[in-house]
FIMIPA-816715 format. One record per atom (N, C-alpha, C): residue in three letters; chain; x negated, y negated, z. Coordinates in Angstrom, 3 decimals, always signed. Each point is the difference from the previous one (the first is absolute). Layout:
// FIMIPA-816715
<r->ALA | c->A | x->X | y->Y | z->Z>
...
This chain:
// FIMIPA-816715
<r->UNK | c->A | x->-144.887 | y->-227.674 | z->+119.031>
<r->UNK | c->A | x->+1.301 | y->+0.615 | z->-0.202>
<r->UNK | c->A | x->+1.127 | y->-0.708 | z->+0.749>
<r->UNK | c->A | x->-0.193 | y->-0.440 | z->+1.250>
<r->UNK | c->A | x->+1.095 | y->-0.672 | z->+0.694>
<r->UNK | c->A | x->+0.442 | y->-1.289 | z->-0.718>
<r->UNK | c->A | x->-0.925 | y->-0.692 | z->-0.640>
<r->UNK | c->A | x->+0.351 | y->-1.214 | z->-0.731>
<r->UNK | c->A | x->+0.924 | y->+0.340 | z->-1.168>
<r->UNK | c->A | x->-0.285 | y->+1.082 | z->-0.682>
<r->UNK | c->A | x->+0.836 | y->+0.432 | z->-1.122>
<r->UNK | c->A | x->+1.417 | y->+0.342 | z->+0.476>
<r->UNK | c->A | x->+0.120 | y->+0.678 | z->+1.130>
<r->UNK | c->A | x->+1.318 | y->+0.352 | z->+0.545>
<r->UNK | c->A | x->+0.769 | y->-1.260 | z->+0.409>
<r->UNK | c->A | x->-0.724 | y->-0.968 | z->+0.561>
<r->UNK | c->A | x->+0.654 | y->-1.251 | z->+0.380>
<r->UNK | c->A | x->+0.515 | y->-0.734 | z->-1.226>
<r->UNK | c->A | x->-0.771 | y->+0.026 | z->-1.066>
<r->UNK | c->A | x->+0.426 | y->-0.650 | z->-1.235>
<r->UNK | c->A | x->+1.232 | y->+0.685 | z->-0.592>
<r->UNK | c->A | x->+0.011 | y->+1.318 | z->+0.005>
<r->UNK | c->A | x->+1.163 | y->+0.733 | z->-0.502>
<r->UNK | c->A | x->+1.243 | y->-0.286 | z->+0.842>
<r->UNK | c->A | x->-0.192 | y->-0.058 | z->+1.312>
<r->UNK | c->A | x->+1.123 | y->-0.286 | z->+0.886>
<r->UNK | c->A | x->+0.518 | y->-1.427 | z->-0.245>
<r->UNK | c->A | x->-0.908 | y->-0.943 | z->-0.176>
<r->UNK | c->A | x->+0.397 | y->-1.379 | z->-0.267>
<r->UNK | c->A | x->+0.717 | y->-0.102 | z->-1.350>
<r->UNK | c->A | x->-0.474 | y->+0.767 | z->-0.986>
<r->UNK | c->A | x->+0.637 | y->-0.009 | z->-1.324>
<r->UNK | c->A | x->+1.435 | y->+0.514 | z->+0.101>
<r->UNK | c->A | x->+0.190 | y->+1.090 | z->+0.714>
<r->UNK | c->A | x->+1.337 | y->+0.567 | z->+0.171>
<r->UNK | c->A | x->+0.914 | y->-0.969 | z->+0.755>
<r->UNK | c->A | x->-0.541 | y->-0.615 | z->+1.028>
<r->UNK | c->A | x->+0.773 | y->-0.956 | z->+0.785>
<r->UNK | c->A | x->+0.405 | y->-1.204 | z->-0.853>
<r->UNK | c->A | x->-0.942 | y->-0.500 | z->-0.802>
<r->UNK | c->A | x->+0.297 | y->-1.133 | z->-0.878>
<r->UNK | c->A | x->+1.064 | y->+0.377 | z->-1.025>
<r->UNK | c->A | x->-0.128 | y->+1.167 | z->-0.601>
<r->UNK | c->A | x->+0.964 | y->+0.448 | z->-1.002>
<r->UNK | c->A | x->+1.394 | y->+0.131 | z->+0.603>
<r->UNK | c->A | x->+0.085 | y->+0.560 | z->+1.210>
<r->UNK | c->A | x->+1.280 | y->+0.154 | z->+0.668>
<r->UNK | c->A | x->+0.622 | y->-1.371 | z->+0.292>
<r->UNK | c->A | x->-0.798 | y->-0.917 | z->+0.525>
<r->UNK | c->A | x->+0.495 | y->-1.343 | z->+0.302>
<r->UNK | c->A | x->+0.405 | y->-0.750 | z->-1.268>
<r->UNK | c->A | x->-0.780 | y->+0.161 | z->-1.058>
<r->UNK | c->A | x->+0.302 | y->-0.654 | z->-1.271>
<r->UNK | c->A | x->+1.334 | y->+0.489 | z->-0.558>
<r->UNK | c->A | x->+0.228 | y->+1.303 | z->+0.029>
<r->UNK | c->A | x->+1.277 | y->+0.552 | z->-0.476>
<r->UNK | c->A | x->+1.168 | y->-0.509 | z->+0.835>
<r->UNK | c->A | x->-0.211 | y->-0.097 | z->+1.310>
<r->UNK | c->A | x->+1.062 | y->-0.492 | z->+0.865>
<r->UNK | c->A | x->+0.330 | y->-1.456 | z->-0.313>
<r->UNK | c->A | x->-1.012 | y->-0.813 | z->-0.216>
<r->UNK | c->A | x->+0.225 | y->-1.415 | z->-0.313>
<r->UNK | c->A | x->+0.659 | y->-0.168 | z->-1.379>
<r->UNK | c->A | x->-0.372 | y->+0.833 | z->-0.953>
<r->UNK | c->A | x->+0.645 | y->-0.046 | z->-1.323>
<r->UNK | c->A | x->+1.479 | y->+0.366 | z->+0.133>
<r->UNK | c->A | x->+0.295 | y->+0.996 | z->+0.827>
<r->UNK | c->A | x->+1.386 | y->+0.408 | z->+0.229>
<r->UNK | c->A | x->+0.794 | y->-1.164 | z->+0.600>
<r->UNK | c->A | x->-0.572 | y->-0.694 | z->+0.976>
<r->UNK | c->A | x->+0.685 | y->-1.140 | z->+0.613>
<r->UNK | c->A | x->+0.194 | y->-1.129 | z->-1.009>
<r->UNK | c->A | x->-1.000 | y->-0.253 | z->-0.814>
<r->UNK | c->A | x->+0.109 | y->-1.069 | z->-1.001>
<r->UNK | c->A | x->+1.081 | y->+0.324 | z->-1.031>
<r->UNK | c->A | x->+0.055 | y->+1.244 | z->-0.453>
<r->UNK | c->A | x->+1.035 | y->+0.402 | z->-0.955>
<r->UNK | c->A | x->+1.392 | y->-0.083 | z->+0.627>
<r->UNK | c->A | x->+0.111 | y->+0.418 | z->+1.239>
<r->UNK | c->A | x->+1.284 | y->-0.071 | z->+0.694>
<r->UNK | c->A | x->+0.458 | y->-1.451 | z->+0.139>
<r->UNK | c->A | x->-0.907 | y->-0.879 | z->+0.370>
<r->UNK | c->A | x->+0.352 | y->-1.418 | z->+0.122>
<r->UNK | c->A | x->+0.383 | y->-0.588 | z->-1.353>
<r->UNK | c->A | x->-0.738 | y->+0.353 | z->-1.039>
<r->UNK | c->A | x->+0.311 | y->-0.507 | z->-1.340>
<r->UNK | c->A | x->+1.365 | y->+0.446 | z->-0.487>
<r->UNK | c->A | x->+0.314 | y->+1.258 | z->+0.205>
<r->UNK | c->A | x->+1.310 | y->+0.513 | z->-0.407>
<r->UNK | c->A | x->+1.100 | y->-0.648 | z->+0.855>
<r->UNK | c->A | x->-0.281 | y->-0.198 | z->+1.273>
<r->UNK | c->A | x->+0.963 | y->-0.658 | z->+0.876>
<r->UNK | c->A | x->+0.311 | y->-1.412 | z->-0.463>
<r->UNK | c->A | x->-1.015 | y->-0.756 | z->-0.386>
<r->UNK | c->A | x->+0.226 | y->-1.349 | z->-0.515>
<r->UNK | c->A | x->+0.779 | y->+0.032 | z->-1.309>
<r->UNK | c->A | x->-0.280 | y->+0.974 | z->-0.843>
<r->UNK | c->A | x->+0.717 | y->+0.123 | z->-1.266>
<r->UNK | c->A | x->+1.480 | y->+0.286 | z->+0.243>
<r->UNK | c->A | x->+0.283 | y->+0.897 | z->+0.912>
<r->UNK | c->A | x->+1.389 | y->+0.331 | z->+0.332>
<r->UNK | c->A | x->+0.697 | y->-1.218 | z->+0.618>
<r->UNK | c->A | x->-0.690 | y->-0.682 | z->+0.906>
<r->UNK | c->A | x->+0.590 | y->-1.189 | z->+0.628>
<r->UNK | c->A | x->+0.307 | y->-1.072 | z->-1.039>
<r->UNK | c->A | x->-0.891 | y->-0.183 | z->-0.948>
<r->UNK | c->A | x->+0.229 | y->-0.989 | z->-1.049>
<r->UNK | c->A | x->+1.200 | y->+0.392 | z->-0.870>
<r->UNK | c->A | x->+0.133 | y->+1.281 | z->-0.266>
<r->UNK | c->A | x->+1.115 | y->+0.469 | z->-0.824>
<r->UNK | c->A | x->+1.344 | y->-0.229 | z->+0.701>
<r->UNK | c->A | x->+0.024 | y->+0.140 | z->+1.310>
<r->UNK | c->A | x->+1.239 | y->-0.168 | z->+0.760>
<r->UNK | c->A | x->+0.246 | y->-1.436 | z->+0.442>
<r->UNK | c->A | x->-0.956 | y->-0.889 | z->-0.204>
<r->UNK | c->A | x->+0.053 | y->-1.362 | z->+0.511>
<r->UNK | c->A | x->+1.296 | y->-0.722 | z->-0.374>
<r->UNK | c->A | x->+0.322 | y->-0.051 | z->-1.273>
<r->UNK | c->A | x->+1.184 | y->-0.738 | z->-0.457>
<r->UNK | c->A | x->+1.295 | y->+0.595 | z->+0.533>
<r->UNK | c->A | x->+0.077 | y->+1.322 | z->+0.014>
<r->UNK | c->A | x->+1.219 | y->+0.646 | z->+0.484>
<r->UNK | c->A | x->+0.228 | y->-0.299 | z->+1.484>
<r->UNK | c->A | x->-1.037 | y->+0.137 | z->+0.792>
<r->UNK | c->A | x->+0.121 | y->-0.263 | z->+1.432>
<r->UNK | c->A | x->+0.335 | y->-1.469 | z->+0.248>
<r->UNK | c->A | x->-0.623 | y->-0.892 | z->-0.750>
<r->UNK | c->A | x->+0.262 | y->-1.424 | z->+0.169>
<r->UNK | c->A | x->+1.444 | y->-0.354 | z->-0.341>
<r->UNK | c->A | x->+0.505 | y->+0.527 | z->-1.096>
<r->UNK | c->A | x->+1.385 | y->-0.301 | z->-0.391>
<r->UNK | c->A | x->+1.019 | y->+0.572 | z->+0.986>
<r->UNK | c->A | x->-0.224 | y->+1.213 | z->+0.450>
<r->UNK | c->A | x->+0.902 | y->+0.597 | z->+0.983>
<r->UNK | c->A | x->-0.033 | y->-0.799 | z->+1.296>
<r->UNK | c->A | x->-1.183 | y->-0.411 | z->+0.423>
<r->UNK | c->A | x->-0.125 | y->-0.792 | z->+1.220>
<r->UNK | c->A | x->+0.698 | y->-1.343 | z->-0.136>
<r->UNK | c->A | x->-0.172 | y->-0.650 | z->-1.147>
<r->UNK | c->A | x->+0.669 | y->-1.288 | z->-0.213>
<r->UNK | c->A | x->+1.516 | y->+0.162 | z->+0.012>
<r->UNK | c->A | x->+0.495 | y->+1.052 | z->-0.624>
<r->UNK | c->A | x->+1.436 | y->+0.256 | z->-0.001>
<r->UNK | c->A | x->+0.504 | y->+0.235 | z->+1.423>
<r->UNK | c->A | x->-0.750 | y->+0.787 | z->+0.762>
<r->UNK | c->A | x->+0.345 | y->+0.275 | z->+1.391>
<r->UNK | c->A | x->+0.036 | y->-1.290 | z->+0.815>
<r->UNK | c->A | x->-1.012 | y->-0.840 | z->-0.177>
<r->UNK | c->A | x->-0.067 | y->-1.271 | z->+0.734>
<r->UNK | c->A | x->+1.147 | y->-0.917 | z->-0.402>
<r->UNK | c->A | x->+0.296 | y->-0.087 | z->-1.290>
<r->UNK | c->A | x->+1.098 | y->-0.854 | z->-0.465>
<r->UNK | c->A | x->+1.335 | y->+0.437 | z->+0.594>
<r->UNK | c->A | x->+0.206 | y->+1.305 | z->+0.102>
<r->UNK | c->A | x->+1.257 | y->+0.523 | z->+0.529>
<r->UNK | c->A | x->+0.183 | y->-0.341 | z->+1.481>
<r->UNK | c->A | x->-1.078 | y->+0.079 | z->+0.761>
<r->UNK | c->A | x->+0.124 | y->-0.182 | z->+1.444>
<r->UNK | c->A | x->-0.254 | y->-1.423 | z->+0.475>
<r->UNK | c->A | x->-0.654 | y->-0.831 | z->-0.799>
<r->UNK | c->A | x->-0.252 | y->-1.377 | z->+0.439>
<r->UNK | c->A | x->+0.860 | y->-1.001 | z->-0.737>
<r->UNK | c->A | x->+0.600 | y->+0.413 | z->-1.085>
<r->UNK | c->A | x->+0.850 | y->-0.865 | z->-0.817>
<r->UNK | c->A | x->-0.729 | y->-1.262 | z->-0.455>
<r->UNK | c->A | x->-1.281 | y->+0.116 | z->-0.279>
<r->UNK | c->A | x->-0.772 | y->-1.137 | z->-0.496>
<r->UNK | c->A | x->-0.083 | y->+0.062 | z->-1.516>
<r->UNK | c->A | x->-0.045 | y->-1.156 | z->-0.627>
<r->UNK | c->A | x->-0.086 | y->-0.047 | z->-1.459>
<r->UNK | c->A | x->-1.341 | y->-0.547 | z->-0.470>
<r->UNK | c->A | x->-0.821 | y->-0.464 | z->+0.938>
<r->UNK | c->A | x->-1.310 | y->-0.554 | z->-0.359>
<r->UNK | c->A | x->-0.971 | y->+1.141 | z->-0.271>
<r->UNK | c->A | x->-0.576 | y->+0.014 | z->-1.201>
<r->UNK | c->A | x->-0.870 | y->+1.115 | z->-0.376>
<r->UNK | c->A | x->-1.301 | y->+0.010 | z->+0.786>
<r->UNK | c->A | x->-0.540 | y->-1.160 | z->+0.334>
<r->UNK | c->A | x->-1.250 | y->-0.041 | z->+0.763>
<r->UNK | c->A | x->+0.211 | y->+0.585 | z->+1.394>
<r->UNK | c->A | x->+1.083 | y->-0.383 | z->+0.630>
<r->UNK | c->A | x->+0.295 | y->+0.512 | z->+1.334>
<r->UNK | c->A | x->+0.303 | y->+1.502 | z->-0.048>
<r->UNK | c->A | x->+0.681 | y->+0.418 | z->-1.034>
<r->UNK | c->A | x->+0.274 | y->+1.431 | z->-0.176>
<r->UNK | c->A | x->-1.301 | y->+0.781 | z->-0.149>
<r->UNK | c->A | x->-0.943 | y->-0.536 | z->-0.757>
<r->UNK | c->A | x->-1.293 | y->+0.664 | z->-0.178>
<r->UNK | c->A | x->-0.760 | y->+0.101 | z->+1.318>
<r->UNK | c->A | x->+0.046 | y->-1.045 | z->+0.801>
<r->UNK | c->A | x->-0.677 | y->+0.030 | z->+1.303>
<r->UNK | c->A | x->+0.638 | y->+1.043 | z->+0.911>
<r->UNK | c->A | x->+1.315 | y->+0.016 | z->+0.058>
<r->UNK | c->A | x->+0.685 | y->+1.001 | z->+0.823>
<r->UNK | c->A | x->-0.287 | y->+1.426 | z->-0.494>
<r->UNK | c->A | x->-0.010 | y->+0.181 | z->-1.302>
<r->UNK | c->A | x->-0.286 | y->+1.323 | z->-0.564>
<r->UNK | c->A | x->-1.437 | y->+0.428 | z->+0.321>
<r->UNK | c->A | x->-0.937 | y->-0.935 | z->-0.108>
<r->UNK | c->A | x->-1.395 | y->+0.318 | z->+0.327>
<r->UNK | c->A | x->-0.133 | y->+0.363 | z->+1.476>
<r->UNK | c->A | x->+0.714 | y->-0.718 | z->+0.855>
<r->UNK | c->A | x->-0.014 | y->+0.307 | z->+1.428>
<r->UNK | c->A | x->+0.573 | y->+1.391 | z->+0.260>
<r->UNK | c->A | x->+1.087 | y->+0.325 | z->-0.659>
<r->UNK | c->A | x->+0.623 | y->+1.314 | z->+0.171>
<r->UNK | c->A | x->-0.945 | y->+1.115 | z->-0.462>
<r->UNK | c->A | x->-0.617 | y->-0.177 | z->-1.158>
<r->UNK | c->A | x->-0.928 | y->+1.005 | z->-0.519>
<r->UNK | c->A | x->-1.199 | y->+0.155 | z->+0.929>
<r->UNK | c->A | x->-0.519 | y->-1.119 | z->+0.523>
<r->UNK | c->A | x->-1.132 | y->+0.050 | z->+0.923>
<r->UNK | c->A | x->+0.377 | y->+0.734 | z->+1.283>
<r->UNK | c->A | x->+1.162 | y->-0.297 | z->+0.526>
<r->UNK | c->A | x->+0.464 | y->+0.663 | z->+1.218>
<r->UNK | c->A | x->+0.132 | y->+1.511 | z->-0.210>
<r->UNK | c->A | x->+0.597 | y->+0.388 | z->-1.107>
<r->UNK | c->A | x->+0.123 | y->+1.435 | z->-0.299>
<r->UNK | c->A | x->-1.379 | y->+0.646 | z->-0.181>
<r->UNK | c->A | x->-0.906 | y->-0.709 | z->-0.669>
<r->UNK | c->A | x->-1.356 | y->+0.522 | z->-0.192>
<r->UNK | c->A | x->-0.726 | y->+0.212 | z->+1.312>
<r->UNK | c->A | x->+0.122 | y->-0.953 | z->+0.921>
<r->UNK | c->A | x->-0.647 | y->+0.130 | z->+1.312>
<r->UNK | c->A | x->+0.594 | y->+1.183 | z->+0.762>
<r->UNK | c->A | x->+1.298 | y->+0.160 | z->-0.049>
<r->UNK | c->A | x->+0.638 | y->+1.127 | z->+0.682>
<r->UNK | c->A | x->-0.485 | y->+1.327 | z->-0.580>
<r->UNK | c->A | x->-0.087 | y->+0.083 | z->-1.317>
<r->UNK | c->A | x->-0.476 | y->+1.233 | z->-0.640>
<r->UNK | c->A | x->-1.450 | y->+0.274 | z->+0.365>
<r->UNK | c->A | x->-0.841 | y->-1.036 | z->+0.013>
<r->UNK | c->A | x->-1.417 | y->+0.178 | z->+0.360>
<r->UNK | c->A | x->-0.123 | y->+0.468 | z->+1.448>
<r->UNK | c->A | x->+0.734 | y->-0.622 | z->+0.913>
<r->UNK | c->A | x->-0.066 | y->+0.410 | z->+1.402>
<r->UNK | c->A | x->+0.472 | y->+1.435 | z->+0.188>
<r->UNK | c->A | x->+1.103 | y->+0.345 | z->-0.640>
<r->UNK | c->A | x->+0.534 | y->+1.360 | z->+0.111>
<r->UNK | c->A | x->-0.977 | y->+1.031 | z->-0.581>
<r->UNK | c->A | x->-0.518 | y->-0.281 | z->-1.182>
<r->UNK | c->A | x->-0.910 | y->+0.966 | z->-0.623>
<r->UNK | c->A | x->-1.320 | y->+0.112 | z->+0.745>
<r->UNK | c->A | x->-0.478 | y->-1.100 | z->+0.585>
<r->UNK | c->A | x->-1.258 | y->+0.090 | z->+0.744>
<r->UNK | c->A | x->+0.173 | y->+0.836 | z->+1.267>
<r->UNK | c->A | x->+1.174 | y->-0.053 | z->+0.616>
<r->UNK | c->A | x->+0.251 | y->+0.843 | z->+1.155>
<r->UNK | c->A | x->+0.142 | y->+1.466 | z->-0.407>
<r->UNK | c->A | x->+0.645 | y->+0.244 | z->-1.118>
<r->UNK | c->A | x->+0.223 | y->+1.373 | z->-0.454>
<r->UNK | c->A | x->-1.290 | y->+0.652 | z->-0.517>
<r->UNK | c->A | x->-0.896 | y->-0.788 | z->-0.572>
<r->UNK | c->A | x->-1.221 | y->+0.546 | z->-0.596>
<r->UNK | c->A | x->-1.231 | y->-0.163 | z->+0.882>
<r->UNK | c->A | x->+0.200 | y->-0.257 | z->+1.264>
<r->UNK | c->A | x->-1.110 | y->-0.180 | z->+0.924>
<r->UNK | c->A | x->-0.786 | y->+1.293 | z->+0.108>
<r->UNK | c->A | x->-1.320 | y->-0.140 | z->+0.096>
<r->UNK | c->A | x->-0.874 | y->+1.188 | z->+0.123>
<r->UNK | c->A | x->+0.107 | y->+0.654 | z->+1.347>
């Protein structure tokens, strides 16, 4: 009988963990989909912002500056959210 109870407990534990991992996978998938949908808009706004403040006309340099700006904002958001969502 104890073996049967251990198996039932392991089954419940596996099912709970499996559901949690599926939830994380779906959340990540939807997050990537949303990020992809906003990609062009964020890139164009960033390039416009960079052009206004740096007065550069080179598109390659504008893209690098825009990527740097987006990365910097992303790091700030990640740091802020990790502090706010700490266990």
